[in-house]
N, CA, C and O atoms as a CHARMM CRD file, in Angstrom:
* protein
*
  340
    1    1 LYS  N    -77.35800 112.70300 -48.22800 PROA 1      0.00000
    2    1 LYS  CA   -77.23900 112.48700 -49.75700 PROA 1      0.00000
    3    1 LYS  C    -76.91000 114.16900 -50.40600 PROA 1      0.00000
    4    1 LYS  O    -76.11400 114.60000 -51.24100 PROA 1      0.00000
    5    2 ASP  N    -77.72200 114.65200 -49.74400 PROA 2      0.00000
    6    2 ASP  CA   -77.97900 116.00100 -50.03600 PROA 2      0.00000
    7    2 ASP  C    -76.57400 117.21400 -50.02900 PROA 2      0.00000
    8    2 ASP  O    -76.56200 118.35900 -50.47900 PROA 2      0.00000
    9    3 TYR  N    -75.68600 116.58600 -49.47100 PROA 3      0.00000
   10    3 TYR  CA   -74.74800 117.61800 -49.17800 PROA 3      0.00000
   11    3 TYR  C    -73.71300 117.15600 -50.36700 PROA 3      0.00000
   12    3 TYR  O    -73.39200 116.03900 -50.77300 PROA 3      0.00000
   13    4 HSD  N    -73.33400 118.45800 -50.74800 PROA 4      0.00000
   14    4 HSD  CA   -72.38900 119.23100 -51.86000 PROA 4      0.00000
   15    4 HSD  C    -71.13900 119.71300 -52.01300 PROA 4      0.00000
   16    4 HSD  O    -70.96100 120.87800 -52.36600 PROA 4      0.00000
   17    5 PRO  N    -70.09500 118.84100 -51.75400 PROA 5      0.00000
   18    5 PRO  CA   -69.04100 119.63300 -51.25300 PROA 5      0.00000
   19    5 PRO  C    -68.58600 120.80900 -52.12300 PROA 5      0.00000
   20    5 PRO  O    -68.71400 120.54400 -53.31900 PROA 5      0.00000
   21    6 ASP  N    -68.11500 121.97700 -51.88800 PROA 6      0.00000
   22    6 ASP  CA   -67.37200 122.64500 -52.70900 PROA 6      0.00000
   23    6 ASP  C    -66.05200 122.01700 -53.42800 PROA 6      0.00000
   24    6 ASP  O    -65.06700 121.82600 -52.71600 PROA 6      0.00000
   25    7 VAL  N    -66.00300 121.73700 -54.61400 PROA 7      0.00000
   26    7 VAL  CA   -65.23200 121.06300 -54.71000 PROA 7      0.00000
   27    7 VAL  C    -64.83800 122.37600 -56.50900 PROA 7      0.00000
   28    7 VAL  O    -65.74600 123.05700 -56.98400 PROA 7      0.00000
   29    8 GLY  N    -63.06100 122.37400 -57.24000 PROA 8      0.00000
   30    8 GLY  CA   -63.20200 122.27100 -57.64700 PROA 8      0.00000
   31    8 GLY  C    -63.69900 122.22200 -59.36500 PROA 8      0.00000
   32    8 GLY  O    -64.89800 121.95700 -59.45800 PROA 8      0.00000
   33    9 ASP  N    -62.85800 122.46800 -60.98500 PROA 9      0.00000
   34    9 ASP  CA   -63.75500 122.00400 -61.59500 PROA 9      0.00000
   35    9 ASP  C    -62.85100 121.28600 -62.75200 PROA 9      0.00000
   36    9 ASP  O    -63.24800 121.22300 -63.91600 PROA 9      0.00000
   37   10 ILE  N    -62.00500 120.92400 -62.46400 PROA 10     0.00000
   38   10 ILE  CA   -61.02100 119.33800 -62.77400 PROA 10     0.00000
   39   10 ILE  C    -60.96900 118.29200 -61.25400 PROA 10     0.00000
   40   10 ILE  O    -60.82800 118.38100 -60.03400 PROA 10     0.00000
   41   11 TRP  N    -61.25200 117.03700 -62.63400 PROA 11     0.00000
   42   11 TRP  CA   -61.34700 115.92500 -61.38200 PROA 11     0.00000
   43   11 TRP  C    -60.81000 114.67700 -61.67200 PROA 11     0.00000
   44   11 TRP  O    -61.11000 114.12600 -62.73000 PROA 11     0.00000
   45   12 VAL  N    -59.86100 114.02400 -60.66700 PROA 12     0.00000
   46   12 VAL  CA   -59.08400 112.97800 -62.07700 PROA 12     0.00000
   47   12 VAL  C    -59.86500 111.61000 -61.77700 PROA 12     0.00000
   48   12 VAL  O    -60.45400 111.62600 -60.69600 PROA 12     0.00000
   49   13 ALA  N    -59.94700 110.80300 -62.28900 PROA 13     0.00000
   50   13 ALA  CA   -60.48600 109.44200 -62.44400 PROA 13     0.00000
   51   13 ALA  C    -59.24200 108.60900 -62.41100 PROA 13     0.00000
   52   13 ALA  O    -58.17200 108.74000 -63.00500 PROA 13     0.00000
   53   14 ASP  N    -59.66100 107.74300 -61.58100 PROA 14     0.00000
   54   14 ASP  CA   -58.62100 106.50600 -61.98200 PROA 14     0.00000
   55   14 ASP  C    -58.73800 104.91100 -61.51000 PROA 14     0.00000
   56   14 ASP  O    -59.46100 104.93300 -60.51300 PROA 14     0.00000
   57   15 GLU  N    -58.36700 103.61900 -61.77400 PROA 15     0.00000
   58   15 GLU  CA   -58.76500 102.81900 -61.18500 PROA 15     0.00000
   59   15 GLU  C    -57.58800 102.26300 -61.03300 PROA 15     0.00000
   60   15 GLU  O    -56.53800 102.75000 -61.45100 PROA 15     0.00000
   61   16 THR  N    -57.73700 100.87100 -60.22800 PROA 16     0.00000
   62   16 THR  CA   -56.80400  99.27500 -60.00100 PROA 16     0.00000
   63   16 THR  C    -57.60600  98.28900 -59.99400 PROA 16     0.00000
   64   16 THR  O    -58.75900  98.36600 -59.56900 PROA 16     0.00000
   65   17 VAL  N    -56.90200  96.91200 -60.62300 PROA 17     0.00000
   66   17 VAL  CA   -57.05300  96.35900 -60.00800 PROA 17     0.00000
   67   17 VAL  C    -56.90300  95.16800 -59.16900 PROA 17     0.00000
   68   17 VAL  O    -55.79500  94.63400 -59.14000 PROA 17     0.00000
   69   18 LEU  N    -57.78100  94.72300 -58.54500 PROA 18     0.00000
   70   18 LEU  CA   -57.54300  93.94000 -57.50600 PROA 18     0.00000
   71   18 LEU  C    -57.82700  92.34300 -57.84400 PROA 18     0.00000
   72   18 LEU  O    -58.82000  91.99300 -58.48200 PROA 18     0.00000
   73   19 ARG  N    -56.62200  91.22000 -57.23100 PROA 19     0.00000
   74   19 ARG  CA   -56.67600  90.08300 -57.43200 PROA 19     0.00000
   75   19 ARG  C    -57.53900  89.20300 -56.38900 PROA 19     0.00000
   76   19 ARG  O    -56.95000  88.93500 -55.34200 PROA 19     0.00000
   77   20 ILE  N    -58.69900  88.77500 -56.51800 PROA 20     0.00000
   78   20 ILE  CA   -59.41300  88.76200 -55.01200 PROA 20     0.00000
   79   20 ILE  C    -60.05100  87.09900 -55.75200 PROA 20     0.00000
   80   20 ILE  O    -60.70600  86.98900 -56.78800 PROA 20     0.00000
   81   21 ASP  N    -59.68900  86.20200 -55.01200 PROA 21     0.00000
   82   21 ASP  CA   -59.92500  84.75400 -55.44700 PROA 21     0.00000
   83   21 ASP  C    -59.81000  84.06000 -56.48000 PROA 21     0.00000
   84   21 ASP  O    -60.30700  82.99400 -56.84500 PROA 21     0.00000
   85   22 GLY  N    -58.76700  85.11000 -57.12200 PROA 22     0.00000
   86   22 GLY  CA   -58.35900  84.46300 -58.66100 PROA 22     0.00000
   87   22 GLY  C    -59.53400  84.92900 -59.71300 PROA 22     0.00000
   88   22 GLY  O    -59.90000  84.33400 -60.72700 PROA 22     0.00000
   89   23 ALA  N    -60.15200  86.51400 -59.02000 PROA 23     0.00000
   90   23 ALA  CA   -60.56900  86.62900 -59.94000 PROA 23     0.00000
   91   23 ALA  C    -60.35000  88.51500 -60.30500 PROA 23     0.00000
   92   23 ALA  O    -60.29100  89.25800 -59.32500 PROA 23     0.00000
   93   24 ASN  N    -60.24900  89.11800 -61.70300 PROA 24     0.00000
   94   24 ASN  CA   -60.01500  90.68100 -61.53300 PROA 24     0.00000
   95   24 ASN  C    -60.90000  91.15700 -61.33200 PROA 24     0.00000
   96   24 ASN  O    -61.94000  90.89600 -61.93600 PROA 24     0.00000
   97   25 VAL  N    -60.74400  92.52200 -59.87800 PROA 25     0.00000
   98   25 VAL  CA   -61.76000  92.87100 -59.29400 PROA 25     0.00000
   99   25 VAL  C    -61.44300  94.84600 -59.48700 PROA 25     0.00000
  100   25 VAL  O    -60.60500  95.50600 -58.87100 PROA 25     0.00000
  101   26 TRP  N    -62.41100  95.32700 -60.50300 PROA 26     0.00000
  102   26 TRP  CA   -61.61200  96.66800 -60.66100 PROA 26     0.00000
  103   26 TRP  C    -62.19100  98.05600 -59.24700 PROA 26     0.00000
  104   26 TRP  O    -63.28500  98.23100 -58.71100 PROA 26     0.00000
  105   27 LEU  N    -61.16400  98.60800 -59.12500 PROA 27     0.00000
  106   27 LEU  CA   -61.47400  99.63500 -57.80500 PROA 27     0.00000
  107   27 LEU  C    -61.27300 100.98400 -58.46300 PROA 27     0.00000
  108   27 LEU  O    -60.10700 101.19800 -58.79300 PROA 27     0.00000
  109   28 TYR  N    -62.16300 101.95900 -58.73300 PROA 28     0.00000
  110   28 TYR  CA   -63.10800 103.24400 -59.33000 PROA 28     0.00000
  111   28 TYR  C    -62.88300 103.69800 -58.78300 PROA 28     0.00000
  112   28 TYR  O    -63.16400 103.17100 -57.70600 PROA 28     0.00000
  113   29 ASP  N    -62.11900 105.19700 -58.58200 PROA 29     0.00000
  114   29 ASP  CA   -62.13700 106.46200 -57.59300 PROA 29     0.00000
  115   29 ASP  C    -62.43200 108.00700 -58.50000 PROA 29     0.00000
  116   29 ASP  O    -61.51200 108.11700 -59.31100 PROA 29     0.00000
  117   30 ILE  N    -63.28500 109.05400 -58.59600 PROA 30     0.00000
  118   30 ILE  CA   -63.07100 110.03400 -58.90900 PROA 30     0.00000
  119   30 ILE  C    -62.25600 110.97500 -57.92700 PROA 30     0.00000
  120   30 ILE  O    -62.08800 110.32200 -56.89600 PROA 30     0.00000
  121   31 ILE  N    -61.74300 112.08400 -57.81600 PROA 31     0.00000
  122   31 ILE  CA   -61.54000 112.63900 -56.69200 PROA 31     0.00000
  123   31 ILE  C    -61.16000 114.20900 -57.33300 PROA 31     0.00000
  124   31 ILE  O    -60.57500 114.33500 -58.40800 PROA 31     0.00000
  125   32 ASP  N    -61.61400 115.41100 -56.45200 PROA 32     0.00000
  126   32 ASP  CA   -61.59400 116.47700 -56.50200 PROA 32     0.00000
  127   32 ASP  C    -60.10000 116.91500 -56.59900 PROA 32     0.00000
  128   32 ASP  O    -59.52600 116.77400 -55.52000 PROA 32     0.00000
  129   33 GLU  N    -59.04800 117.57700 -57.94000 PROA 33     0.00000
  130   33 GLU  CA   -57.91600 117.97700 -57.94200 PROA 33     0.00000
  131   33 GLU  C    -57.69800 118.70800 -56.60600 PROA 33     0.00000
  132   33 GLU  O    -56.76300 118.50200 -55.83200 PROA 33     0.00000
  133   34 LYS  N    -58.85700 119.73500 -56.42500 PROA 34     0.00000
  134   34 LYS  CA   -58.50100 121.20100 -55.36400 PROA 34     0.00000
  135   34 LYS  C    -58.97000 120.91600 -54.46900 PROA 34     0.00000
  136   34 LYS  O    -59.45500 121.85900 -53.84400 PROA 34     0.00000
  137   35 THR  N    -59.14000 119.42800 -53.80700 PROA 35     0.00000
  138   35 THR  CA   -59.15700 119.75400 -52.43100 PROA 35     0.00000
  139   35 THR  C    -59.48500 118.18700 -51.71600 PROA 35     0.00000
  140   35 THR  O    -59.64800 117.83500 -50.54800 PROA 35     0.00000
  141   36 ARG  N    -59.49300 117.45700 -53.02300 PROA 36     0.00000
  142   36 ARG  CA   -59.13100 115.88500 -52.80100 PROA 36     0.00000
  143   36 ARG  C    -60.05800 114.78000 -52.56800 PROA 36     0.00000
  144   36 ARG  O    -60.18400 113.59000 -52.27900 PROA 36     0.00000
  145   37 PHE  N    -60.54700 115.72200 -52.82400 PROA 37     0.00000
  146   37 PHE  CA   -62.71200 115.05900 -52.09100 PROA 37     0.00000
  147   37 PHE  C    -62.71700 114.29000 -53.07000 PROA 37     0.00000
  148   37 PHE  O    -62.77200 114.48200 -54.28500 PROA 37     0.00000
  149   38 VAL  N    -62.61500 112.83500 -52.04200 PROA 38     0.00000
  150   38 VAL  CA   -63.14700 111.09300 -52.92100 PROA 38     0.00000
  151   38 VAL  C    -64.60100 111.46000 -53.24200 PROA 38     0.00000
  152   38 VAL  O    -65.42600 111.27900 -52.34600 PROA 38     0.00000
  153   39 LEU  N    -65.18900 112.17400 -54.94100 PROA 39     0.00000
  154   39 LEU  CA   -65.93800 112.25200 -54.98900 PROA 39     0.00000
  155   39 LEU  C    -66.79700 110.84500 -55.17300 PROA 39     0.00000
  156   39 LEU  O    -67.59900 110.69800 -54.25100 PROA 39     0.00000
  157   40 ALA  N    -66.81200 109.85100 -56.08700 PROA 40     0.00000
  158   40 ALA  CA   -67.10200 108.47800 -56.33200 PROA 40     0.00000
  159   40 ALA  C    -66.08600 106.97600 -56.23300 PROA 40     0.00000
  160   40 ALA  O    -65.04200 106.84500 -56.87000 PROA 40     0.00000
  161   41 SER  N    -66.52800 106.17000 -55.51200 PROA 41     0.00000
  162   41 SER  CA   -65.83200 104.72400 -55.61100 PROA 41     0.00000
  163   41 SER  C    -66.59200 103.71600 -56.31300 PROA 41     0.00000
  164   41 SER  O    -67.78900 103.64400 -56.03500 PROA 41     0.00000
  165   42 ARG  N    -66.18200 103.03700 -57.04900 PROA 42     0.00000
  166   42 ARG  CA   -66.88700 101.89100 -57.84800 PROA 42     0.00000
  167   42 ARG  C    -66.28700 100.78700 -57.62700 PROA 42     0.00000
  168   42 ARG  O    -65.23100 100.65200 -58.24500 PROA 42     0.00000
  169   43 VAL  N    -66.75200  99.53700 -56.62500 PROA 43     0.00000
  170   43 VAL  CA   -66.16600  98.33300 -57.34900 PROA 43     0.00000
  171   43 VAL  C    -66.45800  97.75600 -58.58900 PROA 43     0.00000
  172   43 VAL  O    -67.18300  98.55000 -59.18900 PROA 43     0.00000
  173   44 ALA  N    -66.24800  96.76400 -59.26300 PROA 44     0.00000
  174   44 ALA  CA   -66.84300  96.05500 -60.38200 PROA 44     0.00000
  175   44 ALA  C    -65.54900  94.91300 -60.91000 PROA 44     0.00000
  176   44 ALA  O    -64.32200  94.89100 -60.82200 PROA 44     0.00000
  177   45 LEU  N    -66.58900  94.04400 -61.47600 PROA 45     0.00000
  178   45 LEU  CA   -65.82000  92.84500 -62.28100 PROA 45     0.00000
  179   45 LEU  C    -65.10000  93.09200 -63.20200 PROA 45     0.00000
  180   45 LEU  O    -64.15900  92.43500 -63.64500 PROA 45     0.00000
  181   46 SER  N    -65.67600  94.42300 -63.65100 PROA 46     0.00000
  182   46 SER  CA   -65.25400  94.82600 -65.58500 PROA 46     0.00000
  183   46 SER  C    -65.32700  96.21100 -65.80400 PROA 46     0.00000
  184   46 SER  O    -66.22600  96.99900 -65.51000 PROA 46     0.00000
  185   47 ARG  N    -63.82900  96.46500 -66.58100 PROA 47     0.00000
  186   47 ARG  CA   -64.08800  97.70600 -66.95300 PROA 47     0.00000
  187   47 ARG  C    -64.22800  98.77300 -68.11700 PROA 47     0.00000
  188   47 ARG  O    -63.40900  99.61800 -68.47900 PROA 47     0.00000
  189   48 THR  N    -65.58200  98.47600 -68.63200 PROA 48     0.00000
  190   48 THR  CA   -66.19800  99.44400 -69.41200 PROA 48     0.00000
  191   48 THR  C    -67.00400 100.68200 -69.63900 PROA 48     0.00000
  192   48 THR  O    -67.76000 101.45200 -69.04600 PROA 48     0.00000
  193   49 THR  N    -66.68900 100.56500 -70.30200 PROA 49     0.00000
  194   49 THR  CA   -67.67800 102.05600 -70.50100 PROA 49     0.00000
  195   49 THR  C    -69.19300 102.52900 -69.55200 PROA 49     0.00000
  196   49 THR  O    -69.44700 103.68700 -69.21900 PROA 49     0.00000
  197   50 ALA  N    -69.77600 101.71100 -69.34700 PROA 50     0.00000
  198   50 ALA  CA   -70.91600 101.42700 -68.33000 PROA 50     0.00000
  199   50 ALA  C    -70.66400 101.79000 -66.85100 PROA 50     0.00000
  200   50 ALA  O    -71.25600 102.31300 -65.90700 PROA 50     0.00000
  201   51 ASP  N    -69.21600 101.11600 -67.21700 PROA 51     0.00000
  202   51 ASP  CA   -68.96200 101.64000 -65.14900 PROA 51     0.00000
  203   51 ASP  C    -68.37600 103.11700 -65.14900 PROA 51     0.00000
  204   51 ASP  O    -68.62700 103.99200 -64.32000 PROA 51     0.00000
  205   52 ALA  N    -67.58300 103.20300 -66.20400 PROA 52     0.00000
  206   52 ALA  CA   -66.78500 105.06300 -66.23700 PROA 52     0.00000
  207   52 ALA  C    -68.29200 105.46300 -65.88000 PROA 52     0.00000
  208   52 ALA  O    -68.68100 105.89700 -64.79600 PROA 52     0.00000
  209   53 LYS  N    -69.18000 105.18500 -67.21100 PROA 53     0.00000
  210   53 LYS  CA   -70.02800 106.27800 -66.70700 PROA 53     0.00000
  211   53 LYS  C    -71.03900 106.86800 -65.79100 PROA 53     0.00000
  212   53 LYS  O    -71.41600 108.03600 -65.69700 PROA 53     0.00000
  213   54 MET  N    -71.44500 105.65000 -65.04400 PROA 54     0.00000
  214   54 MET  CA   -71.87100 105.37200 -63.23800 PROA 54     0.00000
  215   54 MET  C    -70.83300 106.00300 -62.63100 PROA 54     0.00000
  216   54 MET  O    -71.36200 106.92800 -62.01500 PROA 54     0.00000
  217   55 LEU  N    -69.54700 106.04200 -62.43100 PROA 55     0.00000
  218   55 LEU  CA   -68.71700 106.60600 -61.70000 PROA 55     0.00000
  219   55 LEU  C    -69.10700 107.75500 -62.16000 PROA 55     0.00000
  220   55 LEU  O    -69.99700 108.12400 -61.39300 PROA 55     0.00000
  221   56 MET  N    -68.92400 108.67300 -63.12000 PROA 56     0.00000
  222   56 MET  CA   -69.00800 109.78800 -63.65300 PROA 56     0.00000
  223   56 MET  C    -70.28100 110.67900 -62.95500 PROA 56     0.00000
  224   56 MET  O    -70.24300 111.84200 -62.55300 PROA 56     0.00000
  225   57 GLU  N    -71.66000 109.52400 -62.95200 PROA 57     0.00000
  226   57 GLU  CA   -72.51500 110.50900 -62.82500 PROA 57     0.00000
  227   57 GLU  C    -73.41800 109.69700 -61.13400 PROA 57     0.00000
  228   57 GLU  O    -74.54400 109.31700 -60.81100 PROA 57     0.00000
  229   58 THR  N    -71.77000 109.82400 -60.39300 PROA 58     0.00000
  230   58 THR  CA   -72.25000 109.29400 -59.07100 PROA 58     0.00000
  231   58 THR  C    -71.21800 110.52500 -58.54300 PROA 58     0.00000
  232   58 THR  O    -71.03800 110.78900 -57.35500 PROA 58     0.00000
  233   59 ALA  N    -70.83200 110.94600 -59.22900 PROA 59     0.00000
  234   59 ALA  CA   -69.66500 111.97000 -59.09200 PROA 59     0.00000
  235   59 ALA  C    -70.35600 113.21200 -59.18000 PROA 59     0.00000
  236   59 ALA  O    -70.93600 113.53900 -58.14500 PROA 59     0.00000
  237   60 ALA  N    -70.42700 113.83200 -59.95400 PROA 60     0.00000
  238   60 ALA  CA   -71.58800 114.77500 -60.63600 PROA 60     0.00000
  239   60 ALA  C    -72.76200 114.78100 -59.94600 PROA 60     0.00000
  240   60 ALA  O    -73.15200 115.94600 -60.02400 PROA 60     0.00000
  241   61 GLU  N    -73.43100 114.24500 -59.41000 PROA 61     0.00000
  242   61 GLU  CA   -74.50900 114.22800 -58.36600 PROA 61     0.00000
  243   61 GLU  C    -74.28500 114.37300 -56.72900 PROA 61     0.00000
  244   61 GLU  O    -75.24300 114.58300 -55.98600 PROA 61     0.00000
  245   62 ARG  N    -73.14100 114.26100 -56.31700 PROA 62     0.00000
  246   62 ARG  CA   -72.47200 114.46500 -55.22700 PROA 62     0.00000
  247   62 ARG  C    -71.71000 115.65200 -55.18000 PROA 62     0.00000
  248   62 ARG  O    -71.11300 115.93700 -54.14100 PROA 62     0.00000
  249   63 ALA  N    -71.66400 116.26400 -56.01700 PROA 63     0.00000
  250   63 ALA  CA   -70.37200 117.48300 -56.09600 PROA 63     0.00000
  251   63 ALA  C    -72.35400 118.23000 -56.65900 PROA 63     0.00000
  252   63 ALA  O    -72.81500 118.81700 -55.68000 PROA 63     0.00000
  253   64 GLY  N    -72.82400 118.24400 -57.22900 PROA 64     0.00000
  254   64 GLY  CA   -73.78300 118.92900 -57.40600 PROA 64     0.00000
  255   64 GLY  C    -73.51000 119.94400 -58.97000 PROA 64     0.00000
  256   64 GLY  O    -74.25000 120.85200 -59.34800 PROA 64     0.00000
  257   65 LYS  N    -72.52000 119.56300 -59.51800 PROA 65     0.00000
  258   65 LYS  CA   -71.77800 120.08200 -60.54000 PROA 65     0.00000
  259   65 LYS  C    -71.36600 118.81600 -61.44200 PROA 65     0.00000
  260   65 LYS  O    -71.44400 117.67500 -60.98800 PROA 65     0.00000
  261   66 ILE  N    -71.01100 119.03100 -62.48700 PROA 66     0.00000
  262   66 ILE  CA   -70.07800 118.58600 -63.61400 PROA 66     0.00000
  263   66 ILE  C    -68.50100 119.11400 -63.88700 PROA 66     0.00000
  264   66 ILE  O    -68.42600 120.32600 -64.08700 PROA 66     0.00000
  265   67 PRO  N    -67.49800 118.52600 -63.91500 PROA 67     0.00000
  266   67 PRO  CA   -66.49700 119.62300 -63.58400 PROA 67     0.00000
  267   67 PRO  C    -65.93000 120.18400 -64.97700 PROA 67     0.00000
  268   67 PRO  O    -66.69800 119.38300 -65.50800 PROA 67     0.00000
  269   68 LYS  N    -65.47400 120.64000 -65.77100 PROA 68     0.00000
  270   68 LYS  CA   -64.92700 120.87400 -66.69000 PROA 68     0.00000
  271   68 LYS  C    -63.78100 120.39700 -67.39600 PROA 68     0.00000
  272   68 LYS  O    -63.54500 120.56500 -68.59200 PROA 68     0.00000
  273   69 VAL  N    -62.90500 119.62400 -66.32900 PROA 69     0.00000
  274   69 VAL  CA   -61.72800 118.72900 -66.84000 PROA 69     0.00000
  275   69 VAL  C    -61.85200 117.11000 -66.19600 PROA 69     0.00000
  276   69 VAL  O    -62.13000 116.92400 -65.01200 PROA 69     0.00000
  277   70 VAL  N    -61.66000 116.25500 -66.93400 PROA 70     0.00000
  278   70 VAL  CA   -61.69000 115.01300 -65.95500 PROA 70     0.00000
  279   70 VAL  C    -60.12400 114.81200 -66.49200 PROA 70     0.00000
  280   70 VAL  O    -60.02600 115.25300 -67.63600 PROA 70     0.00000
  281   71 ILE  N    -59.23800 114.42500 -66.12900 PROA 71     0.00000
  282   71 ILE  CA   -58.08700 113.85100 -66.06400 PROA 71     0.00000
  283   71 ILE  C    -58.02800 112.34500 -65.33200 PROA 71     0.00000
  284   71 ILE  O    -58.08200 111.87600 -64.19500 PROA 71     0.00000
  285   72 THR  N    -57.86800 111.84400 -66.86100 PROA 72     0.00000
  286   72 THR  CA   -57.64000 109.97500 -67.13000 PROA 72     0.00000
  287   72 THR  C    -56.32000 109.48500 -67.08100 PROA 72     0.00000
  288   72 THR  O    -55.33100 110.09300 -66.67100 PROA 72     0.00000
  289   73 ASP  N    -56.36800 108.55500 -67.44700 PROA 73     0.00000
  290   73 ASP  CA   -55.68800 107.56000 -68.15800 PROA 73     0.00000
  291   73 ASP  C    -55.61700 107.33700 -69.56300 PROA 73     0.00000
  292   73 ASP  O    -54.82600 106.58200 -70.12900 PROA 73     0.00000
  293   74 GLN  N    -56.38700 107.95400 -70.02000 PROA 74     0.00000
  294   74 GLN  CA   -57.25000 108.27300 -71.56600 PROA 74     0.00000
  295   74 GLN  C    -57.37600 106.72100 -72.21000 PROA 74     0.00000
  296   74 GLN  O    -56.87300 106.44400 -73.29900 PROA 74     0.00000
  297   75 SER  N    -58.26700 105.54800 -71.22100 PROA 75     0.00000
  298   75 SER  CA   -58.74600 104.63600 -71.68500 PROA 75     0.00000
  299   75 SER  C    -60.47100 104.95900 -72.12500 PROA 75     0.00000
  300   75 SER  O    -61.49500 105.41900 -71.61800 PROA 75     0.00000
  301   76 ASN  N    -59.95500 104.34200 -73.48100 PROA 76     0.00000
  302   76 ASN  CA   -61.69900 104.49500 -74.10400 PROA 76     0.00000
  303   76 ASN  C    -62.83100 104.30600 -73.25100 PROA 76     0.00000
  304   76 ASN  O    -63.77200 105.09800 -73.30200 PROA 76     0.00000
  305   77 SER  N    -62.82300 103.00200 -72.21100 PROA 77     0.00000
  306   77 SER  CA   -63.85200 103.02100 -71.47700 PROA 77     0.00000
  307   77 SER  C    -64.27300 104.69000 -70.27200 PROA 77     0.00000
  308   77 SER  O    -65.36100 105.15800 -69.93400 PROA 77     0.00000
  309   78 TYR  N    -62.79500 105.14600 -69.94200 PROA 78     0.00000
  310   78 TYR  CA   -63.23100 106.56400 -69.59600 PROA 78     0.00000
  311   78 TYR  C    -63.54800 107.60800 -70.66500 PROA 78     0.00000
  312   78 TYR  O    -64.42700 108.39300 -70.30800 PROA 78     0.00000
  313   79 LEU  N    -63.12700 107.78100 -71.69900 PROA 79     0.00000
  314   79 LEU  CA   -63.56700 109.02100 -72.69300 PROA 79     0.00000
  315   79 LEU  C    -65.02400 108.80900 -73.60800 PROA 79     0.00000
  316   79 LEU  O    -65.56200 109.57300 -74.40900 PROA 79     0.00000
  317   80 ASP  N    -65.41400 107.44900 -73.13700 PROA 80     0.00000
  318   80 ASP  CA   -66.40700 106.88600 -73.75100 PROA 80     0.00000
  319   80 ASP  C    -67.92800 107.52500 -72.74900 PROA 80     0.00000
  320   80 ASP  O    -68.91200 108.22600 -72.98800 PROA 80     0.00000
  321   81 GLY  N    -67.40500 106.83900 -71.66000 PROA 81     0.00000
  322   81 GLY  CA   -67.98700 106.83800 -70.03500 PROA 81     0.00000
  323   81 GLY  C    -68.43200 108.47700 -69.72600 PROA 81     0.00000
  324   81 GLY  O    -69.59800 108.76100 -69.45600 PROA 81     0.00000
  325   82 ILE  N    -67.48700 109.37600 -69.79300 PROA 82     0.00000
  326   82 ILE  CA   -67.36300 111.06600 -69.34700 PROA 82     0.00000
  327   82 ILE  C    -68.30500 111.32900 -70.25200 PROA 82     0.00000
  328   82 ILE  O    -69.23500 112.02200 -69.84000 PROA 82     0.00000
  329   83 GLU  N    -68.34800 110.90600 -71.60700 PROA 83     0.00000
  330   83 GLU  CA   -69.06300 111.64200 -72.61300 PROA 83     0.00000
  331   83 GLU  C    -69.95200 110.77800 -72.71800 PROA 83     0.00000
  332   83 GLU  O    -70.20700 110.62500 -73.91300 PROA 83     0.00000
  333   84 GLN  N    -70.59100 110.09500 -72.04400 PROA 84     0.00000
  334   84 GLN  CA   -72.28600 109.80600 -72.09700 PROA 84     0.00000
  335   84 GLN  C    -72.72100 109.89500 -70.95900 PROA 84     0.00000
  336   84 GLN  O    -73.94800 109.90700 -70.85900 PROA 84     0.00000
  337   85 ALA  N    -72.02400 109.97300 -69.89200 PROA 85     0.00000
  338   85 ALA  CA   -72.60100 110.57600 -68.65700 PROA 85     0.00000
  339   85 ALA  C    -73.20300 112.46100 -68.90300 PROA 85     0.00000
  340   85 ALA  O    -73.70000 113.07800 -67.96200 PROA 85     0.00000
């Protein structure tokens, strides 16, 4: 829990939807662009600002820093969630 990988200042956040038992389940990831280290993953039943915020907070905690840039698909949930985190 105290390990902070030596990651860069550009992170990439993305999500994919999985269909499980007829329901949509979202799998989120944030990876470091330089090292390709997976900083955070999250499985959620929704695609909300709160989900994006929790993902970003986990990634920042693991990295021990915040990035200068987060590349996303420009979804409002990402834009708002990253800003709130």
